[in-house]
VOVEX-852945 format. One line per 5 residues: number of its first residue (from 0); their letters; for each residue x, y, z of C-alpha. Coordinates in steps of 0.2 Angstrom, whole numbers. Example, Ala and Ser with C-alpha at 12.3 -4.5 7.8 and 13.67 -1.06 7.14 Angstrom:
2
0) as) 62,-22,39 ~ 68,-5,36
//
This chain:
458
0) mdath) -162,5,-4 ~ -172,2,-20 ~ -174,-17,-23 ~ -168,-15,-41 ~ -151,-10,-34
5) iaala) -150,-26,-24 ~ -155,-36,-38 ~ -143,-28,-50 ~ -128,-31,-37 ~ -133,-49,-36
10) silgd) -133,-50,-55 ~ -116,-42,-55 ~ -109,-55,-43 ~ -118,-70,-51 ~ -121,-76,-33
15) psrvl) -136,-69,-23 ~ -129,-77,-7 ~ -115,-64,-7 ~ -127,-50,-7 ~ -133,-49,11
20) tqplv) -149,-39,16 ~ -155,-48,32 ~ -156,-33,44 ~ -147,-41,59 ~ -133,-46,48
25) veqls) -131,-29,39 ~ -132,-21,56 ~ -118,-32,63 ~ -107,-29,48 ~ -110,-10,49
30) rdfyw) -101,-10,66 ~ -83,-10,72 ~ -75,-7,89 ~ -80,12,89 ~ -89,9,106
35) yspvl) -72,10,114 ~ -75,28,113 ~ -90,35,123 ~ -90,50,111 ~ -90,39,95
40) rrqld) -103,28,103 ~ -115,42,104 ~ -111,48,86 ~ -111,31,77 ~ -124,20,86
45) gkvad) -138,16,73 ~ -128,20,57 ~ -130,5,46 ~ -128,1,27 ~ -143,-4,16
50) vvvqp) -134,-19,9 ~ -118,-29,11 ~ -109,-35,-4 ~ -95,-48,-3 ~ -84,-49,-18
55) ltaee) -71,-62,-22 ~ -59,-54,-35 ~ -53,-37,-40 ~ -63,-38,-56 ~ -79,-40,-45
60) vqsvl) -74,-25,-35 ~ -73,-15,-51 ~ -90,-21,-57 ~ -98,-16,-41 ~ -90,1,-41
65) rycha) -94,4,-59 ~ -113,1,-54 ~ -112,11,-38 ~ -103,26,-47 ~ -117,26,-61
70) kdlpv) -131,26,-48 ~ -122,38,-35 ~ -122,24,-21 ~ -110,27,-7 ~ -98,13,-3
75) ttrga) -90,9,13 ~ -76,-4,14 ~ -75,-17,28 ~ -60,-28,33 ~ -63,-38,48
80) gtgny) -71,-24,58 ~ -58,-23,72 ~ -54,-5,70 ~ -58,7,84 ~ -63,24,76
85) gqavp) -78,19,66 ~ -68,17,50 ~ -80,4,43 ~ -96,12,49 ~ -106,19,35
90) lqggv) -112,36,38 ~ -124,38,23 ~ -130,20,21 ~ -128,13,4 ~ -116,-2,0
95) lldli) -105,-10,13 ~ -91,-19,3 ~ -86,-33,14 ~ -69,-39,8 ~ -66,-54,21
100) rmdti) -69,-67,7 ~ -55,-60,-3 ~ -43,-71,8 ~ -30,-79,-4 ~ -12,-79,1
105) eeiqa) -4,-79,-16 ~ 14,-82,-11 ~ 28,-79,1 ~ 42,-74,-10 ~ 60,-80,-6
110) agvav) 65,-63,-3 ~ 53,-61,12 ~ 38,-52,4 ~ 20,-59,6 ~ 8,-56,-8
115) cqpgv) -10,-58,-3 ~ -28,-52,-5 ~ -35,-39,8 ~ -46,-51,17 ~ -32,-62,23
120) rlgal) -32,-63,42 ~ -16,-57,49 ~ -15,-72,60 ~ -16,-84,45 ~ -2,-74,36
125) enear) 9,-75,52 ~ 6,-94,53 ~ 10,-96,34 ~ 25,-85,34 ~ 33,-94,49
130) kkgwe) 32,-111,40 ~ 44,-103,27 ~ 55,-95,40 ~ 47,-78,40 ~ 36,-68,51
135) lrcyp) 26,-52,52 ~ 36,-36,55 ~ 22,-29,66 ~ 4,-33,69 ~ -11,-27,81
140) stivk) -16,-36,96 ~ -32,-41,86 ~ -20,-52,75 ~ -31,-67,75 ~ -47,-58,68
145) asvgg) -40,-43,59 ~ -37,-43,41 ~ -22,-37,31 ~ -32,-24,21 ~ -40,-17,36
150) flggg) -23,-16,45 ~ -16,-6,30 ~ -32,5,28 ~ -35,9,47 ~ -20,3,57
155) sggig) -3,9,60 ~ 8,-3,71 ~ 8,-15,86 ~ 18,-30,92 ~ 34,-29,83
160) svahg) 35,-10,81 ~ 48,-9,94 ~ 60,-17,82 ~ 53,-14,65 ~ 43,2,67
165) glrdf) 25,4,60 ~ 17,1,43 ~ 23,17,36 ~ 42,14,41 ~ 56,5,32
170) dtvra) 46,-1,16 ~ 36,-13,26 ~ 22,-10,14 ~ 30,-13,-3 ~ 15,-10,-14
175) ielvt) -4,-9,-15 ~ -16,-13,-29 ~ -32,-3,-28 ~ -48,0,-38 ~ -54,18,-41
180) mepdp) -71,25,-40 ~ -73,32,-57 ~ -86,29,-72 ~ -74,14,-77 ~ -65,9,-62
185) rlvkh) -46,6,-64 ~ -34,-6,-56 ~ -19,5,-50 ~ -3,-1,-42 ~ 5,10,-29
190) egeav) 24,6,-25 ~ 37,13,-14 ~ 33,31,-8 ~ 17,30,-17 ~ 9,18,-5
195) heilh) 8,32,8 ~ -6,40,-3 ~ -17,25,2 ~ -11,19,19 ~ -22,24,34
200) awgtn) -35,32,22 ~ -50,21,29 ~ -55,16,11 ~ -59,34,7 ~ -48,35,-9
205) giitr) -48,18,-16 ~ -52,-1,-13 ~ -37,-11,-9 ~ -37,-27,-18 ~ -19,-34,-17
210) iwlsl) -5,-31,-5 ~ 14,-34,-6 ~ 20,-34,13 ~ 38,-35,19 ~ 42,-49,32
215) tpava) 56,-52,43 ~ 66,-68,47 ~ 57,-78,60 ~ 64,-79,78 ~ 61,-92,92
220) wsqcv) 52,-81,105 ~ 49,-83,123 ~ 36,-73,134 ~ 40,-65,151 ~ 31,-55,164
225) lafdt) 41,-45,176 ~ 34,-36,192 ~ 42,-20,200 ~ 38,-11,215 ~ 35,6,206
230) fdlal) 30,11,189 ~ 46,21,188 ~ 57,6,190 ~ 46,-4,178 ~ 48,10,165
235) dfser) 67,12,168 ~ 70,-7,165 ~ 58,-8,150 ~ 66,7,142 ~ 83,-1,144
240) iatgd) 78,-17,135 ~ 67,-8,122 ~ 81,4,117 ~ 96,-8,119 ~ 102,-14,102
245) qwtkr) 109,-30,110 ~ 91,-36,114 ~ 80,-45,101 ~ 62,-41,106 ~ 45,-41,98
250) lvttf) 35,-33,113 ~ 39,-22,127 ~ 24,-16,137 ~ 23,-7,154 ~ 8,-6,165
255) ewpip) 4,5,180 ~ -5,-3,194 ~ -20,-5,194 ~ -21,-10,176 ~ -14,-27,179
260) sfftp) -28,-31,190 ~ -40,-30,175 ~ -32,-45,167 ~ -42,-58,175 ~ -36,-73,166
265) vrqya) -17,-69,170 ~ -21,-61,187 ~ -10,-74,196 ~ 5,-66,187 ~ 1,-48,194
270) pegka) 6,-46,212 ~ -5,-33,221 ~ 1,-16,219 ~ 15,-19,207 ~ 19,-12,190
275) lvffl) 21,-25,176 ~ 31,-27,161 ~ 26,-39,147 ~ 40,-45,135 ~ 42,-56,119
280) iaseq) 60,-59,119 ~ 72,-70,109 ~ 72,-87,118 ~ 91,-87,118 ~ 90,-71,128
285) laale) 77,-75,141 ~ 89,-81,155 ~ 99,-65,152 ~ 83,-54,153 ~ 77,-62,169
290) saaee) 95,-60,177 ~ 95,-42,172 ~ 78,-39,179 ~ 82,-47,196 ~ 98,-36,197
295) tggqv) 87,-21,196 ~ 73,-27,209 ~ 62,-35,196 ~ 52,-51,200 ~ 49,-64,187
300) tysgs) 31,-69,189 ~ 29,-79,172 ~ 41,-85,158 ~ 38,-98,145 ~ 41,-102,127
305) yqglr) 30,-94,113 ~ 23,-107,102 ~ 13,-96,91 ~ -4,-88,92 ~ -12,-103,101
310) trpll) 0,-101,116 ~ -8,-99,133 ~ -7,-87,140 ~ -4,-76,125 ~ 3,-60,132
315) sdytw) -1,-49,117 ~ -19,-52,121 ~ -17,-39,135 ~ -6,-26,126 ~ -9,-12,114
320) nhttl) -28,-9,112 ~ -33,-25,120 ~ -27,-17,137 ~ -42,-4,134 ~ -54,-19,132
325) wamks) -49,-27,148 ~ -51,-11,157 ~ -68,-8,150 ~ -73,-26,156 ~ -68,-21,173
330) detyt) -77,-4,172 ~ -86,2,157 ~ -82,20,162 ~ -64,18,156 ~ -59,23,138
335) ylqcg) -42,28,131 ~ -30,40,122 ~ -16,36,110 ~ 0,46,114 ~ 18,48,109
340) fhpdt) 30,54,122 ~ 47,63,119 ~ 61,50,124 ~ 71,64,132 ~ 57,71,143
345) vrdql) 45,57,145 ~ 47,56,164 ~ 43,74,166 ~ 28,73,154 ~ 21,58,164
350) rrlkq) 24,67,180 ~ 15,82,175 ~ 0,72,168 ~ -1,62,184 ~ 0,78,195
355) hfgse) -14,86,185 ~ -26,71,182 ~ -21,59,196 ~ -30,42,194 ~ -41,49,180
360) ilfhm) -26,43,169 ~ -17,26,171 ~ -1,24,161 ~ 1,10,148 ~ 17,12,138
365) efmkn) 21,4,122 ~ 39,6,114 ~ 40,8,95 ~ 54,12,83 ~ 51,28,73
370) gegrv) 55,31,55 ~ 72,38,60 ~ 77,22,69 ~ 75,29,86 ~ 64,19,99
375) ipgal) 52,30,107 ~ 40,28,121 ~ 22,28,115 ~ 6,25,126 ~ -12,20,126
380) pvvyf) -16,27,143 ~ -32,21,151 ~ -43,36,155 ~ -58,37,167 ~ -71,46,157
385) tgeer) -81,59,166 ~ -87,69,151 ~ -81,75,134 ~ -76,92,140 ~ -64,84,153
390) lnemi) -58,72,139 ~ -54,87,128 ~ -45,96,142 ~ -34,81,144 ~ -30,80,126
395) afcrd) -26,99,126 ~ -15,97,141 ~ -5,83,133 ~ -2,93,118 ~ 3,108,128
400) igvfv) 17,99,136 ~ 23,91,120 ~ 14,74,120 ~ 8,69,103 ~ -10,63,103
405) anphv) -19,53,89 ~ -37,57,95 ~ -47,40,95 ~ -63,50,98 ~ -65,58,81
410) nnveg) -72,49,66 ~ -62,56,52 ~ -45,53,44 ~ -38,70,48 ~ -42,70,67
415) ggryr) -35,52,70 ~ -17,57,70 ~ -11,48,54 ~ -16,60,41 ~ -1,66,30
420) adnvq) 4,84,31 ~ 8,83,13 ~ -10,80,9 ~ -6,65,-2 ~ -21,55,4
425) llakq) -33,69,0 ~ -25,71,-17 ~ -27,53,-21 ~ -46,54,-16 ~ -48,69,-28
430) rydpk) -40,58,-42 ~ -49,42,-38 ~ -65,46,-31 ~ -70,64,-37 ~ -89,61,-33
435) gllnp) -84,57,-15 ~ -94,41,-14 ~ -80,31,-5 ~ -84,31,14 ~ -91,48,13
440) gkmvs) -89,59,28 ~ -73,52,34 ~ -61,63,25 ~ -68,80,30 ~ -55,91,20
445) fqset) -62,83,4 ~ -74,92,-7 ~ -83,82,-21 ~ -82,89,-39 ~ -100,94,-38
450) aatga) -98,104,-22 ~ -82,112,-28 ~ -91,117,-45 ~ -105,124,-35 ~ -93,134,-24
455) knp) -85,142,-39 ~ -102,146,-47 ~ -114,152,-34
//
């Protein structure tokens, strides 16, 4: 990048220390956890920004984007870099807009809505909310490091989704303020249904600068680990708790053996050969849960009160996509898929997958409530990677038997499974980033105004 651009960006911020050019730092901040996928690792290794800019306010974001628009500089937004699809990896160099210093929690409203900047860590927001009698509705297993803006821009659900659904459900995201990529960048507030134009768009159609996030009343939680002789027994019991309205739960995760053997720090709670279920359950229901489990052949291998994110062991550190990380620590050949099973036919779908792929696929189930209020069995199965062709065969087989797959091995919004069929994310990009400078290459259905004009006038 021309040194005049770097000098101009430093002048815009009035603070050269927030314009980073050291090669190792820029390289580090140009990465996320895309390396969970051997396919993305090959595609994205070596992709780096030219410079990192760290704004503090929406007004600074506007000023940076105004300059970048005038100079045709691509801009890729970064939250905390905990995404798995390469959302924050700049494909065309340019400016990496690092929002992690925009980390102010403005208020926790009495009605249970948090108002904050995008760089706020989810763990910090959870801790602050609990001081006032509230807690997050859902969060990823990376809660300690992940940012609120990054979660909205590239995530979907996690711990808590069994009770409250994902980010798209039940008005969890009340409103989003964003900055457009135009000659004179605007601050635009999206509320209600309009938030879906921006959610999970990877920063391709605007830069999130302020968030209104619905919370839920805080609960006194306990953790519990149950062991069962077979995966089928574990699945039956976990489904019973996940779908039972009488149970107050935040986490219900089921693991096929040998996945529990990968969890080295809690290996003592994983009897050899047994399937495990991890729970976050209301403390007042812990005894009833343990009793119900023992009546169905379950063995309680651990239980204890949950005292927040510093609790040890912290069972959520082994769930959702942290499960994949533990598998890769055991054998780097492992990767994963993201699947949604039909609640009425899940056992037949699992049987057919196991029959066809055997130990190439290991079942890791996560229960979540969908937008219609039904709790459904999702999964992030651990997959033994032998090649891209075999991986694609597995994805195709899943889809053929009615298993939804959000493909984590593609580097675009459309392929990742959270793209809206009504194209509202694309339409927002056409309005707010007509040049296509925001995270270019990540929304493949988009055509810049220049390209569109050229196509009309060959």
